[in-house]
Structure formats: C-alpha cells, structure tokens
N, C-alpha and C positions, 0 to 999 in steps of 0.2 A: 577401610573407610573411604576410599574414592568411589568404587561403586555404591557403596552404600548411602552416601551422602546425596549421590546424583539421584538415585533411586526413589530415594525417600523425597526430594525437592521435586524432581520431577512427578511422583504421586501427587503431592501438595497441590501443584499447578494445575494439573490435569482435572483434579476432582472440585478444586474451587469454582465456586459459581460466581459470574460476573455481579457485582452490585453497585449501585449508584452511591456514589459518596457526595454529601452536599457540601462537605467541609470547604473545598475551594470558593465555590459559589456564595457561602456564607462570609468567609473572609474579604472576598473582593467586593461584595456590596458594603460590607462595613467600612472596607477603605476607601470605597468611591465615595459613600455619604459624607466622610468626613473631610475628604481631599480635592473633591473634583473643584475644578476649577481656580485651584490655588497654585498650580505649576502647569508649565508646559506639558502638552499630551504625551510626548516621549518620556518625559522624566516622570509624568505621574504614573505611566505604564511600568516604568523599570523601579519606581517604589513600591507600587503594586507587588510587582514580583519579590522584591526582597522582603516585601511585608507577608508575602506567601512563605518563601524561604525560612523565614523568623519562627514563623506560627504554625504552621501546618504540622501535623503528626508526622511522625518518623518512626521507622519500622525497620528492627533487624532480626530475620526469621533463624530459627533452628537450624543450624548447620551451613547457615549460608556464608560465603566467601565475597560475593559482590553484593553491594547493600545498594538500597534506596528504593522508593515506591513514588507513583505518582499521587496516589491515595493513602489512606490511613494502614493500609495492608493489602496482599496480593489482590489483585482482579478488582480492585475498589477503584471506579471510575470517575473521574470528576466532571463535573460540567461547568461551562463557560457561559455564564448568562449575559455576559457583556457582548459576545457573538450572536447566540441564539438562545433565547432565555426558555427552557421548558415549561409548558403549561401543567396544571395539575391532570388535565386529561394525557398528556403526552407520558407523564410519570406513571400514570395508573396503566397505560397501553403497554408499556416497556415491562411494568412487573409483573404483567397477566399472560404476556403475548406466548404462544405455544414455541414460537421459533426464538430460542436464546433468549430468553427473558434478562433483564437487567432488574434484580430484585432490588427494592426500595421500601423501607418501611411505611406504615400510616403515618406514624409520627414525623419521620423526614419530611414527607410529604407536605404535611401541616405546617412544619417550619418554613418549609419553602414558598408555599401559599401565603404566609404571612410575613415573612422578611423579603424574600428573595425577586418574587413575580411583581409586587407593586411598585418596586423600585426602578425594575429593568423594563416594564411595559414602555414601549415609545422611545426607548433609549437603546435597546439593543441594536446591533448593527444590521440583523435581519429584519427588524421591524423599519430600521430608517429605508432599506432597501425596498420595501413593498410601500413603503409611503411614499417612494419618491419615482419609481418606474412608471413607463406610461400603460395605458391602457392595451393597447395592441400589443405590447410585450406582456402585460400579464395572459391575455388570452393565448397567446401562442404557446406560452408557458403551462398552462393550465391543460390546454389541448394534448401536451405531450410532443411538441416539436423541438424541444430542449430542454436541458435541465442546467440550472447555476449552482455551480458547486459552492460558491461563497454566500448563498442564503443560509447554508448551513454549518459553515465553519469558516476556518481563516484558509486562505490560499495554502496550497501544496504544491508541487513535493519539494522535498529537501534531502539531499545526501551530501555527506561530509568527505572532505579529501583529507590528508594526513596533517594537517597545521595543527590539531590539538594535540599530536605528539611531538612538536617541535614547539610548544609555548605552552606556557601554563596562563592563567588568568592574570598574574601580576606581570608578566610579559606584555599580554593584552593592554592592560592598564596604561602601560609605559608608552607601547603603540597610540594609543588613544592622547595622552599627555602631548606625545610631539604633534599629533595632528590638530589638537586645539591650538598649539603654540603657532601651528603655520595659517590659521584662520586670516582672511584678508578682509577685515570689517571696511575697509576703504573702498575697494573695487569687486568684491563678491557680495551682491544683493541677498545671496542665501548663508552668508556668514553666521547669521544670528542662528538660522534655522539649523546647521551644521553643528554650533555649539550647542545646542539643547538635545540634539540626537545623539552627538558624543558623549554628553555627561550622563545621559540616560545608559550607553554602553558601558560607561566606568562603574556605575551604581550596579548592573546587572553583573558585573564581574565579581563585585564584592558580595552580591547576593548568592551566587552559588557556592562562591568560597565558606560563607556562612552555613550554608546548606550543608557541606561537606564536614566540617566544624562540629556541628549539632551531630551529626554521625559517628565522630570520633569521640566525643564526649559519651554518647550512650553505649558505644561500643566498650569502652573503659568502665563505666559504671557495671555494665554486663560481666565484665571479666572479674570484676570486685565481687561480685555475687555468685558466680559460678562456683566457686568452691565452697560458698557457705549452705549449698544444696545438699541438704542430707538425705534427699529423696533415696538417693542409690546407696547409701551406706547404713541401710538400717540393721539393727540385728535380726536374724532369721528367727522365725518362732521358734519356741521350744519343741522337738519332738520327741515322742518315746522311741528309742533305737536302742539296738544293742552297741556297747561300748564302740565295736569297730565300725560299724556303719556311722555311728555319732561322730567319729574322729575325720572319717571320709567327708562328711556332710561339712564339716566346719572348716576343713582344708579348702572344699569348695565354695563354702561361702567367703570365706577369706579372700579367695583368689576373685572370685564375682566383685568382691568388695575393692577389690584393690583394681581391678579393670575399669570399674566406676569411677574411680578417684581418677586413674589415669586417664581416662575419657574426658573428664571435666578438665583437667590440667591442659590437654591438649586444646581443649575450648576454649579455656583462657588464655594460651597462646596466639589462636586464632583471632579471637576478639582484639588482643593489644596488636597483632597486626593489622587487624581491620582499622582500626584508629591511627597507627602509623600512616597506612597508605591514606587515608582517609585527609590526614594532615598535611600530606604533600600533594595532594592533586584535589581538585582541579587547581589549584593555587601556583604548582609549577609544573614545569613538564614533567611527564612520566620518565624513570629510569627503568623499571622492571615490566614484566609481562603483567603481572596483578597490577600495577598502577596503570597500566596503560587501557587496560579493560575496564579497570573503576573511572579513569578517566572519560570514557568514551560515555560511560554509563550516569556519569554525571552530567555531561553535556546534553546525552540525549533527555534525561528528566528534566532537564532545564527549559529545552526548547518546548516540551509537549506540557511543561507547568503554565509556563508563560502564555502560550496561545495554543488554540488547538487546532494544529495542523491536519490534522485527522490522516489522512494519507499522503505522505507518510514522512518518516524520519528514519533515514538509514544511515549505516556508517561506510557505504562505500565499498571501496576493495578492503574489507577487514584483513583478508588473509595477507595481502601485501604491507598494510600499515602496523600488523602485529609482528610479522615475521622477524623483523629486526630485532625485538624484544625477545621474541623466543630462541633465535638463533645464538644469541648473547647468553642466555642462559645454558642453552645445550653445550655452546662451546665453553664454557666456564667449567661446566661439568667435567668435560673431555678434558680439561687441561689439567684439572686438580685430583682425577682419578683414573684409575687403570681397568676400572670396572664398568663393564657394559651395562650391568643391574643398576648404575647409578645414572646412567645416560636414561635408560627406560623409564626409570622413576622422574625425572625430569620432563619427559615426553608424557607421563600419565597426567603429573601435576599441572601441565599445560592444557591438556585435555579437559581435567576435572575444572579449570577456572574458565575455560570457553564453555564448557556445559553449563556452567553456574551462568554464563552471560546468556546462553539459548535460554534458559527457564525464566531468566528476568524479562525477557522480550514476550515470553509465552504469559507472563502476569499480568499484561498491560493490554487489555482490549481495547477498541477505539472508544473514544466517547458517542454516547448513543445521539442518534437522529431525534428531530421534532417533526410535528405535524404527519404528513402520511407517509414519511420517509421511516418516520419511528414505526409504523405500522408494515410498512412494504419490506424494508432493508434488514433481513436478518442477520447478516455477516455482523461479527464483533472483531474481526480482524482488524488490526490496526497497519498493516501493509508494510512492515518493515521487511526489507529486501536485500540479502547480504549477497554481493556480489564475489563470485569466486574465478580465479584463473583471467584471462583476458590478457592486455599487455602490460607493459610500464610506459612510463613518460617518454622513454628513450625508443621505444619500438621492440623492444625484446621480449620476450616470454613471460607473462607474469604470475605463472604457475610456481609454486613453491610445496614443500612439506605440509606448509599448515592448510593449503587447500585440500590437500587427500584426508588430512585430520578433520578437516570442518566437515566434509561429505560422511567421514565414520560417524562425527555427532549427529549429523543430519538423519542418518539411517538408525541409528541406535535410539535415539530420542523421541522420534515421530510425533512431533510437538506441532500444533498449529501453526505456531510463531516461534521464529521468523521465516518467513519464506526464503528460499535460497533461489539462485540461478547460476547457471556457470557462464562465463563468457568464452566461446570458442573461436580462435582466430586460425588462420594457416599455419601460425607457428605454435599452437598449441598442441603438446603431446599427445599422440592416438590414448596412450594409457590413461590420461586423467578423464577424457572422453567416455572412455570405457568405462573408467570407476563410476561417471555420471549415471552412465546408461545401468550399472548395475543397483542403483538407488531407485532408478525411475521405474524398472520393472518392478518394484516391491508396492507399486500402487500407489504410493502417497500424493502423486500429482506434482512434487518436485523431486529435482530440482527442475525449473523450466530451463530452457537453452536459448543463448543468444549468441548473433553472428557480430562478433566484434570488430570484425572489419565492416562490417554496413554501419554498424553502430558508430563508428569513427566517420565513416563518409558522409551520414547524415548531418553530424557536428560540423564538419569542416565545410559542407554546403552552407551550412546555417552561419557562417562566418566565425568559427573558433578556431583557436590555435591548433595545429596538428598534436601538440603537447597536451594541453588541455582537453581535446578529444581523447586520447589515448588512456586518459587518466578519468574519462566518464564512463557511464554505463547506464544502469536501471536503476529506478528507485519507483517503489509501489510495484505496478503493473508490469508494463512493457516501455514506458515511456524514458525518452534518452535525455540525456543531461549532461552538464560537465560539474563532475563533482567538487562541492565545496566552491564553487566560482560563480554559480548559476542560481536564480530564479527562475525556475520553470513551473510556471502557473499552469494547471488544467483549469479550465473556465466552466467545464460541462460537456454533456453529451449531446449530439446532433440526431435526430431522428430521420434518417435520410429517405428509407421509404413512407414515412407519412408526408414529406416533400411531394414524392410522387403521387400520392393520393390527393392531395389538395390539386395537383394539376390535372389529375383526372377528375376533380370536381369543381374547377372554376375560382378555386380559392375557398371553397366551403367545405368545412370540415364534417363527413358525413356522421362522424362517432358522436360529438359532440353538438350537432344539430346548429352549427353557428358559422357565419361568415368570418374566416379567421386570417386570410391573407389576400393578396391581389386578385382580381379578376382577369385572369389569363386566357380567358376564351374556352367555348363549349368544346369538351374534345371529341363530340359526335361531328364538329365542323373541322376537325383536322383533317386534311387530305393526304399528310404522309407521316410517317413516322419522324421526321425530322420537325415537324410542326410540334407533335406532342414534345418531344425532347425540348424544344426551345421552350415551350411553356414550363416545363420541369426545371429548367436552368434559371428562369426568370422568377420561379416561387423560391428558389435556392439561393440565389442571392438576395432577395426580401428578408427571408428568414435569417442568414448569415448576419447580413448588415444590422437588423433590429438587433440581434442577439450581443454582436460586438458593441455597438453601440451603447447599450444597458451596462454590459460588462466593463467597459471602460470608466463610466462614471463609478460603479462599484469599487473599482480596483482603486479610485482615487479616495474614495470614502476609508479604504483600510489604510493607505499610504498617510491619510492625514489624522486619521482617527482611532485607529488600532495598529498602530507600529510594533515592531518584534524587535527590540534593542539587544536582548542577549543573543538572538538567532543571528542576529546582523554582526556581533563579535566574531563568530566562527566561521563565516563568509567572507573569502578573500574579497578585497577592495572597498569593502563596506567603511571599514575605519578610516582607509585613506582618502574615500569621497565624502565623509561625513553624512553618508545618507546611509536610511534602512532598507533592509531586506525587500520590504515592499514599496520600495520607493527609488529604486533603478540604482542600489548601492552594489549589489555585485556586479561584477565582471560582464556577464551576460544578463539578459533578462528575457524571456520567452514566455510567449501564452500559446495553449495549444486549443483545439476544441477539438473533441473526439468524435468521431463520424462511426455511425453505427448502422449495421443492416446491409453492407455494400454485398451479400450474398442475395437478400430477399428484394434489393431493388433491381441486382441485375438481371435474376430470373425472371423478375415480373415486366422489365422491359423487353427482355428477349421473348416472352410471349406474347407481348403486343405487337413485337414488331413481324413475329413472324405468323400469329394465325389473325391478324386483321389487317397489315398490310401487306405481307409476302402472300401468303397462300389463300387471303380473304375468305377464311372457311368461319369466321366469327366476326360479326359486326361490333363495333364500338357500343351501340345501344345494349345488345344482349350481355356484352362483357359487363357493363355497369350493373345492368339489374342482377346480374348473377351475385356480384359483390356485396351489392346492396343486401340481399337476401340470404349471404354467407353461403351461397351454394346451394342452397333449400331447393329443390326442384331443378337444379343446373348440377345434377351428378355427373352425367356423361361428358358434359365440357369441361366440369373440374379435372375428371379421368385425361381426356385430350391434352389439357393445359399442363397437368402434373406428368404426364408420359410420351409427350412427343414434343417436347420443348427443350432446346439447348440450354443446360444448365451450366452455371461456374463450376468449377471443380472436377471438370471431366477433359481437361485438356482439349477443349473443343473452343477452336477459336470465335465461332458464331456467337458462344456466349461471354468468352473471355474479353474480344474485341469491345463488346459493352461496358463490361466491366473498366475497361480501361479508359473508355470515354466518360463514364461516370468518375472515376477517378480523377482524370483530369479536369472537369468541370468543379469538382469539391477543391482542387486544389487550387484552381483561378479564382473562386469566389471567396477561400481564405488566406491563402498562404501570400504574405505581403500585406496584409492589413495592418495598420499602424496601431500600436498599443499605447499605452501615456507613457511611456519610460524612454523613447526616443527609438524603440524597436518593433517589431513586427510580430503577428501570429502565424503560427503554423498549425498543421494538423496532424492529429495521430489517429490510427484506426482501430481503436478501444474502445468496447462496449462493458467490460465489468460484468454486472448483473443488469444494467440498465437495458438490454433487449427483450429481456423478460418485463420489465415495466412498459419500454415503447410499445412491446405487440399487445398489452393490454389496451392500449390508447391507439390501436390502429385496426380499422376493419380488415375484412377479408383482402387478399392482394393475388394480383393477376398468375401468379406463380402456381396457384392453387392453395396458399396457406388460407386456413380458417380465421376469422376474426379473431382477435385475443390471443392468440398463441403466440410464443417468441419469435423474435425475428430471428436473422444468423446472428452468428457471435464474433466479434473482432472482424477478420478477415476470413475467417471460415465459412466453407459452403454452408448452404442452407440445410435446415435438418433434411436427412434422407436423400438429398440433390447429389452428393457426390457417390457416383456409381460405379467409378472405376480404378477405386483403389486409392492409398495414399499418395503413392509417385505421381498419379494424374494431378492430384490436388496442388501438390507444390509444383508441378509444372504450369497448373493454370493461374497461382498465385504468385509465381516469379514472373509473370509478364506485367505485373503492376511493378513501377520504379519505387520501390520502396526506399531506397536513400532520399528520395523526395518528402519524404513523412517524418515525423517525429518518433515512430514506432508502429509496428502492427503486431498482431496477435494470432496464432494459429493454434486452433485445439485439435487434437487427434484421440482416437481411444481406440486402443487394441486389445483384445483379449489374451488373457494372462498366458494361455498356451504357446502363443506366438512368440514369448520372450524367454523362452525356458534356460536354453543352453549358451555356451558362450559364441557360438556360432551365431546365434539368433541377436545377439547384443551387437555383433559386428554388422549385421544388417541394420539395426536401427542404429548405430552409429554412422555406416554408410549413407542412411536416409538422411541423416541430417548433416552430413556433410556434403551429400549431392544438392541440398535446398540450400545451403550456405554459398556454395559455387554457383548457383544462381542467384545469389544477392539477396536471399530470405533475410529477414529481421530477427524473426523468433518462433520459435515452435517448442510445445508443450505435450505432455501426453498423460491422459488416464489408462491405466491398465487394469481394468476392470469387467468382468460379463455382466451382463444385461441381469440375468437370472441373480447374481448378488444384489445388484441393486434394488431389483424388485423384493427380494426378502428382507433386507435393511430397513424398505420403506413399510413392510408389513410389520416387521419383528425389531423396531429400532433398538429395543434393550440389548439386543444380540449382536448388535452391532455397532455399538458406541464409539469403537475407535477407527472405521471406517472413514478414511480420509479420499476425498475425490478433488480432482481440480475443477474449479469453477470457472473462474476467469484467468487475469491475471494472479491468481491466489488459490491457495488450496483452502477446504472448508470441513468439517465433519458430517457427512452426507446426512445424517439423522437430524442436525441442526438445521437443513436447510427446510425453506416450506416445501409445499408439494407442487407449486408451478416450477421451482428451481430444479426438485428433484426429476420431475418428468421431463425439463428440458434436457437434464444429462443423460436421463435413459433413451432418449430418443437421438443422440448424437451418434452418426454412423458407426459400428462396430466392424472395425478391421480385423480380418480373419490371417492378412498376411502383408509380405511387403509385395 
C-alpha cells in the first residue's frame, strides 16, 4: 500500500490544475462587513481567523494520512482581498494566461465583482499604499528602479524552529495567560496594546484547535461510511461458463470481494487514526512521528490562511525536528522485536508519512498576484524550503538518518514543491554531500547547496547569538534567518544597473523618457572614471533612501492594520513581549533589500573604465548614442565592448575589483539604515526572476547587452561573460565578502555528461567544498543540455516533467514564459570542471 498510496497521491497532485477559490475572500468580506470597528485590530484579525477556521470547507482526500488544505480541495488557492484585492481584469488574466493559469469560473468572477471588490476598494493594504506614497516613489517604482513586496502581499519570510514539537496550543495559551498577568498598566504605556495582542493570540490558538477538531469529526464520519460502501462488494455478472471455470471464477470473485472489504477496513482504521491525531494536535504537543508531522501541517496551514505571506512559510530544519520522533519509534521496534523486517516496516511507514507531507506542500501554490505582476509572474511556487543537514545549536553535526531519507523522497517524488537545500559545514560528512550531488545530477535543480559556516557568520555579524545562528538557515530562496526567532522581511528588489543608467543620463530615464532622479551631471563632462562612479553612488543613495523611507511607512501600516497573531504565537519572544510578529515581537527583526544585476553593472562599469578612460578608444558621446540606438549602426563598437572588456566571473582582478567597489557602495548605502522596529536594514544579492523584469525596464548597457534583455541573476556572471569555466566563477565571487550580506545566489549549468560517474560527483563535491572554503554562501545547479531545453520549448507536451532551476527555486520549464525560458537557455553551459 505504501508505494501505491504515494504514487496515487503524487499523480493527483501533479495532475491537479491550480484554481482560485473565492471562499476565503467571501468569508473575510462578510466578517469585516459585520464586525469592523467593534474590536481592536489584533482581536478582529484573530476573530476573522477563527471565523475562517470555523466556516471554511475542509477536505480529506482518498488515501491521505496527513490532512488539511488552505482551499476547499488540493491546489485551490485562496485570495486575500484585505491585502490586495484582485480586479475582474486580474482574475480574467489569471484564468486565461498561457503560463500556469489559475482557473476561475465566470460565475465566481461575477460573485467577486458583486460582493468582494466593492467592499475592499480603497480599504485593501495595496490601495492604502498607493494612495499615500509620494509621487517621486511612484515614478521610480513604475520605471523599474525597485519593487515593493508589500504592495502585493504580507511581509515574508518565515521559518520555524522546534517549539511546536515542544508545546501544544493549550501550552501556548497558558504562556499567554502568564504574559497577560504580568502586564503593568501603571508604568507601561503599551500595556493596553499588548493586552489586545495577547488576547488575539489566545483566540488564534483556539481557532486552529477548532480547525483540527473539524477534521477529526470529518474523519470519524468518513470511517463510519467507508464500510457502507458497497461498490467493491457487488456480485459479479452471471457468466455462461463450464462448471469448473465457474468455480474458479467464483473463488476469484470472493477473493476480490474479501480484499476490497479488507482495504475498506484498513481505510476505516486509518481514518480513525487520523481523527485521533487531529484530536491530539495541535492542542497538545506531539508524541509520535505522525502527530509531529500533522502538528507542523496545521501550523503551516494556519499561518498561510491567516495572511498571505507568499514567500514563504518553511519548517526550518525538518530532519532535525522530526528525528527524535523517528528514532523513538525505531528504537521501540528494535526493543520489541528481533526481526529486522519490523524495523524496515517502521522506516517505510516513516517514509510514507513524510512523503504525504511533501505532497501536501505541492498541493499549495502561492496565491496569485495582481496588476502587471499577475501577467508577468508565471510561477505558482510558494517557496517552502526544507533545510537538511547543517549544525545543531551546540555546534555538532546536524545530519541524521532522516536527512538521507528526505533526500531519497526528493529524488523519488520529483515534485515542484517543497524546495530542498542541504546545509554543508566543515563537519558535514562527505557521504551526505555526495548523496546530495547524486540527486543534483538528476537535473531537478535541487537540492541547492548552502555553506552552513558562512550562514552562521552572517547571522552572528548581524547580532544573533551563536546558538540561534546555528539553528538558522534558509527560508524561501537564499536569504538567511534565525529560525523561529526572527522576522526577516524582504522589502523588494533593487535594479542596480538601472541606477547606472540614471547616472549616464543625469537622472533621466531613457526608457520611460522621464526625469526620475537627481541631476548628477552630464556624463560627457566627467573627466575621470571616479567622476562617473561618484554620480552612480549619488543616484544609488537617493534611490535607496527613497525606497527605505516609503518601506518604513508601509511596515507601520502592516504592524497597526494587519497583524498576524497566530504566526506570532509560534515565533519566540512574541508572547513574552506582548507584540506582534510585524511589530517587533520576535527576538530578531531584520529588513533586507535584494540587489540585482551585480554582473551587469560590474561589466558595464568595466567597459566604461577601460574603453573611455583608460584606452580612450571610445568617447562618452559615442557610447551614449550607441546605447540610445540599442547598438543599431554601432555593431563594431558592441563587438569591441563584448570581446575586449574584462568581465566578472573570470578570476580577473580588473573586473572583480570593480565588483568589490560596487558591493561596498551597496553595503554603505543600505546596511545599517534604521527600520521601524529598532533594528536595521541589510542587503542580500538575490534576483529570483526579477532580473528578467528589470531587464525589460532597462535600455542597452555598456557591456554590450541589448535593451530589454535580462540582467545577470543573483551574483552570477552576465550571460555568456564567464568564459574560463566554473572554477574561475567561484574564485571571482569569493572576492566578495559574502558574510556581510544576508545571502548570495550563484547559478551554474552543467552538461549531463559531466556528471555521469562517481568520480564526476566527487569533482562536483570538490567544487562545492572549494567554494565554501572561500566563504561562498550558496551554489545551485542546472544539469541539462541546451538541445533538450530547445526541444522542450518547441514540444512542451513531451517535456512536461522537465524541472529546471530558475532562481532560488525550481520550476517546470514548459510552464515558464518565453523570456524566462530564453534566459535559462542563455546561461553558460559548462562542459567540465
């Protein structure tokens, strides 16, 4: 049954099409119409959450062991009109777009138009943002200088530590009661606000318990009904057979009927077990592996039902969290039996339960976007990331048997979600890294690989304790955080090459044909490279300060108008402080700006420095005319720039020193800026897919890149610029002090033939170890040849299962739009080490 169950659930999940469910939007709208203004904001948000848990449809699928869906059935995605209310046009776009459509019926669109949209117009967080931000911010935003995550959804990212395996919701409620009892209404001016937040947290605990009990009731009802199903016990049709054959047929029919009854009895027992599990968790702390997995899943569903954190909600070090439950059951089997078969059965049962959880993750696409993002963003990945390996809080190796088991599950299921990564430290066994490389070579684009030692350095530098840093890792793509103790908020992407474009045009945007920024001087009057670079830095500082100023305003809007009391329950220190996750409640509170296009801006500056100021074989006037014409009529000049400029990614100090200079300027302009919670901003070097969008908003660049083409992704070199192999790339990137960031992303692509043998995998592991000795943060791989990608683009139905690494996540290649497909095809195809 194990393999049959998982194969069936996987097939259902893979084949299910993403749909939009308007149920949550309708329930929330009805609740707000009836209750807005009657309660404090935190209590109202908690009561809305309880209303959802009490009234939303619940679902238990055939053969499921882990239960619960955000929508009424798998891949039914909720919307969050209180944050960003979809228009009729948005819904129609999502329903009909060619890349990963979210199906929604005409009837539901009409209901949305009649009931949801009229109430939330002007009330949603997105409407409030655009009604209050200054015009200069809007101009820069629309010109593609930066994005703002919180105009689309609630702040993210979030990852949990092990607290939910130590306490149940009733234990959290007891902690909340203690915190309420300690409030000092005489001396603490925030005591009343804290009381309302704590009341909201307690209501949220009750809500998720209620949600679980509804599943228990449904499972019990289904258990009663399952034996009444007569479909498998019908008498066979009378057949005209000879007597002997008739006897054989009857015996066979009786056996089939008995087997069917046995299967129904088995399913009845499973449903009763599901009911018992749901009655225990999340009210109480889990005792068994099944309970621990279901506990996490109810908490996961609670956080993504309460608010749309989009990217991402992650379980943290799941292998470490679940291992005590796994070990307890294996040890119990060993103590009670002398037969190895029983131990193997326990291992298989554990693998089946974890596989069921994996499929649950895959059943939950990210809520779709609105506006131009609904049209541009093809992914439906919710960016859940499973961290495997790494270190324990005491500094010892965190790898355990579940780490290997989960790698097996990743390899066997081949699902879009959850994403997985391995955290590799100096203490990580080479066997584990080699096992990860064996999965990487299959070409799924995962697991990605992180340097646990650098991840810890980054967090300690940011002021976290060494123990909390060791328990941290990656949530979403590559960003670093202290799991279960930190609100690490990604505020949006920064288009660094676009800032250089402003410096080359005196603050004028040649794409939108508008004055966007400061006038920093006519570039033809710059006498030295330093003059040009100074203009770039002034533009950078202006745009960063503009973004942060508005982001701080939006952050306060979320803290006061859209708190997350349930999420706050499971993040450490929120209860003790009496403060919300979005209002400084967690132990650590960090904001990140994601800087894009370091390769493009480095190569562009390198071209200007060499050809205009050093060799003086090109004038600034000629270069600007070439850029304005997208190199039409200037083909020879483009060839010179492309073929005779030091480019980043080739272990060439002439280019790499410029990269270091740009990185230092980014740090100076961003790192240390104050946020609204008494802590500071940091940067990370992440583009996700925004380098494609930013490229569309950018004219031709001095490195020979054509207008509208993608910028370099993450910290990877520009497309085609890395000409000296993968080792030269990591040596170039190692010159960046990555511990000063909150994460960097490096993509590399290899031909499948490069990773055929065990010795080849040793070389790949050696490349990873070498990069990490140089203090690199992250590396990930596509293992696919260009010819396969081109065939998949031409014949998508034949390559439906082809997974590729896009950014900090993998996606099905045929689901990507043509721009993203072309970007992956154009990545350097390494033919060896």
